[in-house]
VOPA-828061 format. One line per 4 residues: their letters; for each residue y, z negated, x negated of C-alpha. Coordinates in pm, 1 decimal, m for minus. Example, Ala and Ser with C-alpha at 12.3 -4.5 7.8 and 13.67 -1.06 7.14 Angstrom:
REM VOPA-828061
as> m450.0/m780.0/m1230.0; m106.0/m714.0/m1367.0
END
This chain:
REM VOPA-828061
mvrs> 8869.9/m12574.3/m9764.2; 8812.3/m12778.7/m9461.4; 8878.0/m13136.5/m9350.8; 8719.8/m13257.5/m9041.4
qhlr> 8468.1/m13496.5/m8868.6; 8331.6/m13178.4/m8728.1; 8251.3/m13061.4/m9067.8; 8097.2/m13377.0/m9175.3
slvr> 7854.3/m13357.9/m8881.0; 7769.3/m12996.3/m8962.9; 7668.0/m13090.5/m9322.8; 7392.8/m13290.6/m9165.7
stpl> 7258.4/m13012.3/m8985.8; 6988.1/m12805.3/m9164.5; 6978.7/m12513.9/m9243.4; 7335.0/m12385.1/m9204.6
lltl> 7502.1/m12053.2/m9292.6; 7832.4/m12079.2/m9458.8; 8120.6/m11878.2/m9592.0; 8272.9/m11974.1/m9924.6
gvgg> 8639.4/m11928.1/m9947.6; 8767.8/m11737.2/m10247.8; 8685.0/m11913.2/m10582.1; 8434.4/m12158.7/m10450.0
vvta> 8589.7/m12350.7/m10176.3; 8321.6/m12452.1/m9940.9; 8392.3/m12435.7/m9573.5; 8060.6/m12561.5/m9454.3
igms> 7718.8/m12679.0/m9597.2; 7361.1/m12658.2/m9492.0; 7068.0/m12795.6/m9702.9; 6754.6/m12602.9/m9677.9
spgl> 6394.9/m12761.9/m9754.5; 6297.3/m12695.1/m10107.0; 5941.9/m12591.6/m9994.2; 5896.1/m12215.8/m10063.3
slps> 5585.7/m11991.5/m10069.1; 5538.3/m11779.8/m10380.5; 5248.8/m11851.7/m10599.4; 5282.0/m12022.5/m10914.5
asgg> 5331.8/m11817.2/m11246.2; 5094.7/m11885.2/m11537.5; 5209.7/m12169.0/m11789.0; 5137.8/m12468.8/m11626.3
sihd> 5224.9/m12682.1/m11316.6; 5555.8/m12615.6/m11167.8; 5539.5/m12895.0/m10919.9; 5747.4/m13139.4/m11133.0
spke> 6088.8/m13111.4/m11247.2; 6223.8/m12935.3/m11435.4; 6006.6/m12623.1/m11382.6; 6007.7/m12678.8/m11012.8
vidq> 6390.3/m12643.9/m10988.6; 6367.1/m12321.3/m11176.7; 6118.0/m12199.7/m10960.0; 6312.5/m12288.7/m10643.0
vwqi> 6604.6/m12109.5/m10749.8; 6413.0/m11795.5/m10853.8; 6237.0/m11801.4/m10507.0; 6554.9/m11850.6/m10302.4
vyrd> 6718.2/m11542.4/m10490.5; 6417.6/m11346.8/m10430.6; 6386.3/m11414.4/m10072.3; 6765.9/m11400.6/m9966.2
ylds> 6988.7/m11262.2/m10218.8; 7197.0/m10972.2/m10111.0; 7306.7/m10758.7/m10415.9; 7660.8/m10658.3/m10395.8
tgsy> 7693.5/m10538.3/m10783.9; 7384.8/m10323.3/m10831.6; 7255.8/m10563.7/m11110.9; 6942.7/m10688.6/m10909.1
demt> 6613.1/m10529.1/m10968.8; 6292.7/m10684.2/m10817.5; 6054.3/m10592.4/m11085.0; 6287.6/m10730.9/m11351.7
wrql> 6334.7/m11034.8/m11154.9; 5963.7/m11082.9/m11105.3; 5920.2/m11055.7/m11495.3; 6213.9/m11292.2/m11547.7
rsnl> 6020.5/m11556.6/m11337.0; 5689.2/m11513.2/m11540.2; 5888.9/m11548.9/m11871.5; 6082.5/m11850.3/m11768.6
lsks> 5775.2/m12064.7/m11621.7; 5558.2/m11997.4/m11932.5; 5813.4/m12181.1/m12138.1; 5832.5/m12561.4/m12198.9
yggs> 6147.5/m12752.9/m12126.8; 6240.8/m13084.0/m12282.2; 6450.3/m13177.2/m11976.8; 6695.7/m13109.9/m11710.6
aesy> 6963.6/m12993.9/m11934.1; 6747.2/m12723.5/m12079.2; 6613.2/m12599.7/m11750.0; 6969.3/m12591.4/m11612.8
eair> 7060.1/m12367.2/m11907.5; 6777.4/m12132.0/m11809.8; 6885.6/m12129.4/m11444.8; 7246.9/m12042.5/m11544.0
gmla> 7125.5/m11769.7/m11761.5; 6895.6/m11620.5/m11495.5; 7147.8/m11612.3/m11231.0; 7412.7/m11465.5/m11486.7
sldd> 7203.3/m11162.2/m11493.6; 7288.6/m11098.0/m11129.9; 7664.2/m11039.9/m11228.8; 7763.9/m11231.6/m10899.7
pytr> 8039.1/m11473.9/m10936.3; 7955.4/m11625.9/m10599.9; 7595.4/m11696.7/m10668.8; 7585.4/m12007.1/m10905.2
fldp> 7380.3/m12322.5/m10977.4; 7550.7/m12667.2/m10949.2; 7402.4/m12962.1/m11117.9; 7357.5/m13279.0/m10912.5
kefk> 7719.5/m13386.0/m11008.1; 7872.7/m13073.5/m10933.6; 7675.4/m13051.9/m10599.8; 7791.5/m13394.2/m10504.1
emqi> 8148.3/m13287.1/m10580.5; 8102.4/m12976.7/m10363.9; 7999.3/m13186.1/m10065.5; 8304.9/m13431.3/m10114.2
dtsg> 8508.8/m13118.0/m10090.4; 8437.7/m13079.5/m9726.1; 8499.4/m13449.5/m9631.2; 8881.7/m13405.4/m9662.8
elmg> 8926.7/m13643.5/m9981.0; 9080.1/m13404.2/m10219.2; 9327.5/m13470.1/m10489.8; 9480.7/m13168.6/m10671.6
vgiq> 9751.6/m12922.6/m10700.8; 9682.4/m12691.1/m10404.5; 9560.5/m12351.0/m10528.7; 9271.1/m12119.0/m10442.0
lsld> 9088.6/m11968.0/m10741.5; 8861.8/m11683.7/m10809.2; 8692.3/m11558.1/m11102.9; 8718.7/m11189.8/m11185.4
kdtg> 8385.9/m11065.4/m11241.8; 8521.3/m10772.7/m11465.6; 8741.0/m10972.8/m11690.0; 8599.8/m11318.9/m11655.2
eliv> 8945.3/m11458.9/m11592.9; 9049.4/m11718.6/m11357.3; 9271.1/m11568.9/m11078.5; 9493.5/m11755.8/m10828.9
vspi> 9413.8/m11612.2/m10487.8; 9678.4/m11818.4/m10314.1; 9888.9/m12124.6/m10352.2; 9839.7/m12351.0/m10037.0
egtp> 10179.2/m12382.1/m9853.5; 10359.8/m12729.5/m9916.7; 10157.1/m12834.1/m10215.0; 10264.1/m12890.2/m10580.4
asra> 10154.5/m12534.4/m10668.8; 10353.8/m12381.2/m10399.6; 10661.2/m12571.7/m10463.9; 10642.0/m12483.1/m10836.7
gvqp> 10620.8/m12106.8/m10771.4; 10262.9/m12033.8/m10855.3; 10186.9/m11701.0/m10712.8; 9901.6/m11498.9/m10592.6
kdvi> 9734.5/m11301.1/m10900.2; 9852.8/m11525.7/m11162.5; 9589.7/m11569.7/m11415.5; 9519.3/m11922.9/m11544.1
vsvd> 9479.2/m11890.2/m11917.5; 9487.4/m12268.7/m11992.8; 9481.6/m12620.8/m11846.1; 9650.9/m12893.6/m12027.6
gast> 9654.3/m12646.7/m12342.4; 9259.3/m12591.0/m12333.6; 9192.5/m12214.3/m12295.3; 8997.7/m12126.1/m11987.4
mgmt> 8826.6/m11840.8/m12162.6; 8453.5/m11856.3/m12060.5; 8519.0/m12126.0/m11772.0; 8367.1/m12094.8/m11443.0
teda> 8573.8/m12178.9/m11130.2; 8399.7/m12516.3/m11125.6; 8481.6/m12599.0/m11487.6; 8853.6/m12518.4/m11419.2
vkli> 8844.9/m12723.7/m11100.4; 8709.6/m13021.8/m11276.5; 9019.4/m13014.0/m11513.8; 9278.0/m12941.3/m11256.5
rgpe> 9185.5/m13205.7/m11009.4; 9251.2/m13564.6/m11057.9; 9403.6/m13895.9/m10952.8; 9712.3/m13859.4/m10711.8
gtdv> 10020.7/m13896.4/m10909.6; 9895.0/m13784.9/m11257.6; 10018.1/m13456.0/m11429.6; 9853.9/m13132.9/m11532.2
vlgl> 9998.0/m12838.0/m11700.9; 9872.1/m12495.1/m11613.1; 9928.4/m12192.8/m11848.0; 9980.8/m11876.6/m11615.3
rrqg> 9986.5/m11528.3/m11716.6; 10223.3/m11309.3/m11495.5; 10318.2/m10957.0/m11569.9; 10236.0/m11003.0/m11939.1
qvln> 10424.8/m11321.4/m11990.8; 10266.9/m11673.3/m12003.8; 10438.7/m11943.2/m11828.2; 10356.2/m12315.5/m11868.1
vplk> 10389.3/m12471.5/m11534.7; 10378.3/m12860.1/m11521.8; 10249.4/m13002.3/m11190.8; 10187.6/m13372.6/m11037.5
rari> 9844.6/m13395.9/m10851.2; 9892.3/m13506.0/m10482.4; 9667.7/m13541.0/m10174.8; 9617.7/m13196.1/m10016.0
eiha> 9662.9/m13202.0/m9652.0; 9668.7/m12877.1/m9460.2; 9826.7/m12803.1/m9119.2; 9677.2/m12474.8/m9015.2
vkam> 9975.8/m12323.1/m8799.0; 10347.7/m12291.2/m8825.3; 10563.3/m12132.2/m8563.9; 10911.7/m12054.0/m8445.3
lnta> 11075.8/m11840.8/m8168.7; 11304.4/m11579.3/m8335.3; 11565.1/m11385.6/m8181.6; 11573.6/m11006.6/m8295.1
pngr> 11913.2/m10836.8/m8346.2; 11875.7/m10673.2/m8005.5; 11813.2/m10994.8/m7830.3; 11418.6/m10959.6/m7787.8
kvgy> 11228.1/m11282.9/m7820.7; 10980.9/m11260.6/m8109.4; 10710.3/m11520.6/m8149.3; 10649.0/m11583.9/m8518.1
irlk> 10303.8/m11753.9/m8605.9; 10200.1/m11834.7/m8971.8; 9846.1/m11906.8/m8996.6; 9795.7/m12087.1/m9342.4
qfna> 9417.8/m12132.8/m9334.9; 9123.9/m12120.0/m9111.2; 9027.5/m12465.2/m9111.5; 8854.9/m12674.3/m8845.6
natr> 9197.0/m12724.1/m8660.1; 9305.1/m12377.7/m8686.6; 9167.7/m12262.9/m8343.8; 9311.3/m12554.9/m8158.4
emra> 9642.1/m12522.7/m8320.6; 9666.7/m12154.8/m8259.5; 9593.2/m12170.8/m7891.8; 9840.7/m12444.1/m7843.6
tikd> 10092.8/m12232.2/m8042.5; 10038.2/m11934.0/m7824.7; 10053.9/m12122.5/m7500.5; 10406.4/m12283.0/m7623.1
lesk> 10555.1/m11940.1/m7726.7; 10452.6/m11784.8/m7412.4; 10615.0/m12065.9/m7203.1; 10929.6/m12001.7/m7396.6
gaeg> 10955.1/m11628.1/m7330.7; 10808.3/m11463.3/m7632.5; 10803.7/m11085.6/m7583.1; 10568.5/m11004.2/m7883.2
yvld> 10441.3/m11164.3/m8171.5; 10430.6/m11139.2/m8549.3; 10112.2/m11304.5/m8679.9; 10153.4/m11399.7/m9059.1
lrsn> 9815.3/m11410.6/m9274.0; 10001.5/m11359.2/m9610.3; 9854.9/m11574.4/m9877.0; 9595.9/m11710.9/m9634.8
pggl> 9279.0/m11743.4/m9847.6; 9031.8/m11793.7/m9552.3; 8807.0/m12059.2/m9446.3; 8570.1/m12081.8/m9150.8
leas> 8405.8/m11772.6/m9002.2; 8402.7/m11949.8/m8662.7; 8767.3/m12008.1/m8673.9; 8831.9/m11639.5/m8753.3
vdia> 8620.0/m11533.3/m8464.6; 8749.9/m11783.0/m8202.1; 9115.3/m11695.9/m8307.7; 9035.9/m11323.0/m8276.3
rqwl> 8926.2/m11394.8/m7917.1; 9264.1/m11561.4/m7829.7; 9414.6/m11213.5/m7909.9; 9152.4/m10958.9/m7816.5
negt> 8979.6/m10932.3/m7476.0; 8699.5/m10692.4/m7548.7; 8545.3/m10523.9/m7867.3; 8352.2/m10623.6/m8167.2
ivst> 8524.7/m10867.9/m8415.2; 8296.1/m10870.2/m8711.5; 7916.2/m10796.6/m8806.7; 7717.7/m10966.2/m9090.1
rtre> 7463.8/m10776.8/m9249.8; 7182.6/m10888.7/m9482.9; 6970.7/m10698.4/m9725.1; 6733.8/m10621.5/m9438.4
gird> 7005.3/m10496.3/m9245.2; 7002.3/m10762.4/m8965.0; 7341.6/m10757.5/m8801.6; 7479.8/m11068.9/m8659.1
vrra> 7763.3/m10910.0/m8416.6; 8040.4/m11116.1/m8291.6; 8239.4/m10984.2/m8001.1; 8530.4/m11077.8/m7795.5
tgta> 8458.2/m11266.1/m7478.4; 8734.4/m11185.4/m7244.7; 8949.1/m11488.0/m7307.4; 9261.4/m11325.9/m7478.2
mtdk> 9557.7/m11547.4/m7419.6; 9826.5/m11264.3/m7415.7; 9826.9/m10880.9/m7401.6; 10183.5/m10862.2/m7555.9
plvv> 10235.1/m10656.3/m7860.8; 10137.2/m10792.9/m8174.9; 10207.7/m10709.5/m8545.9; 10005.0/m10869.0/m8832.0
lidq> 10148.2/m10942.0/m9180.2; 9904.7/m10924.5/m9484.3; 9905.5/m10916.5/m9850.6; 9700.7/m10948.0/m10174.3
gsas> 9654.9/m11313.9/m10105.3; 9499.4/m11256.9/m9758.4; 9132.6/m11302.1/m9815.7; 8795.0/m11377.9/m9644.7
asei> 8851.1/m11490.1/m9291.6; 9205.8/m11330.8/m9295.9; 9041.7/m11004.9/m9358.0; 8797.8/m11059.0/m9080.0
lsga> 9062.6/m11125.5/m8836.2; 9306.6/m10852.4/m8942.9; 9035.4/m10604.4/m8963.3; 8927.9/m10691.5/m8614.2
lqdn> 9272.5/m10646.9/m8464.3; 9344.2/m10328.5/m8652.1; 9000.3/m10170.0/m8572.8; 9044.6/m10236.3/m8213.9
sraq> 9390.5/m10110.9/m8211.4; 9513.4/m10450.0/m8094.7; 9775.1/m10484.9/m8382.0; 9945.1/m10284.0/m8645.4
lvgq> 9908.9/m10420.5/m8999.1; 10224.4/m10444.2/m9221.1; 10233.6/m10557.2/m9578.2; 9991.4/m10495.8/m9873.2
ktfg> 9625.4/m10443.7/m9906.9; 9432.9/m10764.9/m9896.9; 9220.9/m10945.4/m10163.7; 8880.1/m10811.6/m10071.7
kglv> 8634.0/m11089.1/m10036.4; 8378.8/m11008.8/m9767.8; 8063.0/m11189.0/m9898.5; 7881.2/m11464.0/m9718.4
qavr> 7721.2/m11758.1/m9915.4; 7459.1/m12028.8/m9820.1; 7418.0/m12350.9/m9983.8; 7066.2/m12473.8/m10068.8
glad> 6982.2/m12819.9/m10186.2; 6717.9/m12829.8/m10457.1; 6450.8/m13094.2/m10529.5; 6630.0/m13295.2/m10793.8
gsgl> 6958.3/m13328.4/m10614.6; 7111.9/m13000.2/m10773.8; 7213.2/m12708.7/m10561.3; 7266.0/m12328.4/m10540.4
tvti> 7513.9/m12114.1/m10356.8; 7358.7/m11776.5/m10304.9; 7514.4/m11455.6/m10156.4; 7306.8/m11360.7/m9857.8
akyl> 7513.5/m11116.9/m9654.3; 7851.9/m10944.7/m9629.1; 8115.0/m10873.3/m9348.5; 8180.7/m10545.0/m9202.3
tpkg> 8484.1/m10474.0/m8965.3; 8419.2/m10335.7/m8623.9; 8423.9/m9967.2/m8771.2; 8183.7/m10071.2/m9054.8
tdih> 8440.2/m10106.8/m9353.5; 8293.0/m10323.5/m9620.0; 8559.3/m10573.3/m9649.9; 8419.0/m10683.2/m10013.7
kngi> 8453.1/m10328.4/m10155.6; 8774.3/m10220.3/m9992.7; 8973.0/m10506.1/m9853.8; 9202.5/m10419.5/m9545.0
qpdi> 9483.5/m10160.4/m9585.9; 9798.6/m10210.1/m9388.4; 9917.7/m9940.3/m9129.5; 10274.2/m9978.1/m9285.9
eaam> 10309.3/m10060.1/m9653.1; 10575.6/m10328.4/m9723.4; 10621.9/m10527.0/m10053.9; 10888.0/m10766.0/m10175.4
tdke> 11084.3/m10647.0/m10475.9; 11077.3/m10860.3/m10800.6; 11445.2/m10944.5/m10739.1; 11369.9/m11088.6/m10396.5
lksf> 11075.0/m11280.3/m10518.3; 11287.8/m11459.9/m10797.3; 11516.9/m11631.3/m10526.8; 11260.5/m11651.1/m10228.7
sidd> 11106.0/m11974.5/m10113.9; 10852.6/m12077.3/m9859.2; 11123.2/m12185.0/m9613.1; 11256.7/m11817.6/m9614.9
lgtk> 10913.0/m11689.5/m9462.4; 10961.2/m11542.9/m9112.9; 11348.9/m11524.4/m9159.2; 11602.3/m11261.6/m9236.8
rdsq> 11549.9/m11322.2/m9602.5; 11195.2/m11206.5/m9577.7; 11196.1/m10834.8/m9603.9; 10826.8/m10792.5/m9511.6
yrra> 10896.8/m10988.4/m9190.1; 11192.4/m10771.5/m9110.4; 10957.3/m10464.9/m9150.9; 10718.7/m10624.8/m8917.4
evtl> 10999.2/m10719.7/m8671.0; 11116.2/m10363.6/m8660.9; 10754.9/m10250.4/m8608.0; 10713.6/m10490.6/m8314.5
lnql> 11058.1/m10384.8/m8159.4; 10934.9/m10030.9/m8171.9; 10612.4/m10128.8/m7981.2; 10830.9/m10308.8/m7733.3
rrsq> 11069.3/m10009.5/m7689.9; 10755.9/m9785.3/m7617.0; 10621.1/m10043.5/m7373.6; 10935.9/m10059.3/m7179.4
agtt> 10937.8/m9666.1/m7160.1; 10601.7/m9679.9/m7002.2; 10341.7/m9647.3/m7272.8; 10185.4/m10013.2/m7248.6
yqag> 9913.6/m10184.4/m7437.8; 9601.8/m10285.1/m7226.4; 9423.6/m10570.3/m7372.0; 9050.2/m10475.2/m7456.3
qanl> 9106.1/m10086.6/m7455.6; 9115.9/m9856.0/m7751.7; 9476.3/m9784.5/m7709.3; 9474.7/m9576.2/m8041.0
tyal> 9750.8/m9331.9/m7915.1; 9963.3/m9627.8/m7844.4; 9905.3/m9790.5/m8169.7; 9983.8/m9495.9/m8372.0
q> 10312.7/m9384.7/m8192.0
END
């Protein structure tokens, strides 16, 4: 979810690769030209709508789609095109139904068709004009259920206690069974100040949570200088989302904490649902002097490798907090810091969303998001299949969660933070004893002590 003039200018560029935040939150959009080159199938002209749009969607998938599920077979896909283009369609509604059925065969919740109205709404998402309750959604492809990836801090959902992994079973009493993320978003969003009730299943119980819609504004970084029990100064940085302002805010925060005498850092990526790829790469470069950050692999095996550029702002010890709500760009950053032995990771295994989507504009104003690549960590870990495993497991108990609030993050009431602080203090102790971290080197022995 990105709100910036920068993104509005990117929308006008063509074509443009994008990442999709979990559950269909678009971080950047590029429209490709509709002209594709495969020959027409039998069954009449396809150069006028609605067959033209069917064929455009088919060809984009045929040319660019990366199969992450094992459900794509080229011969079956070719036969499907022939079958669809041999039929007659009474109008756009019928052709759109055929397109959605065609894409459903891929079993990929991130490759989906948007009619002109849905496509326009998705473009509005990038403009910063969003009214809602502040949650990131994902569709579980195995169960078909709508899952909360993370509430956005400071929003109605966060204040009401919505939690990662909550299952949204109803919106204003209407069952979400069979809904797409777009269907649910339409119901959840609405004018500022209006009410919506979410039915959430959590640990086998269904809770009805009333929420008042509001304008969603996100400040990417929150920080403070903590004093550990032994008097050491710990810079605590909570990165909430990788939006267009995140890189600038992170740079200013590190500079400020350095000037205040921070001796080490805890970077908190818990419940951070992701965002811009470029933000994750730029922020990694602020912590890492050398080494690979992430690679992007298409079905042809082409790899777009992003590396550190010798611009790290500090070489002081670093611990990163992660949990099941850390997704997408959070996994890229934490994976890069872990694989380069720049930081130890404390918390819980991350969400596991490492696919890249592109957006294609179609001839009649509709659109398509299509999975075209996947992210790999520097050591080749497939983020989408595995998530990122912490070096040190740490989870909050149910008892802690009942009385825990956003304001407790990074304080003594936060048991995961306390574990991260202890880990950092151990690093500082080893550093004082003469085993020091050198930015840009492997440092594996140091990191594992």
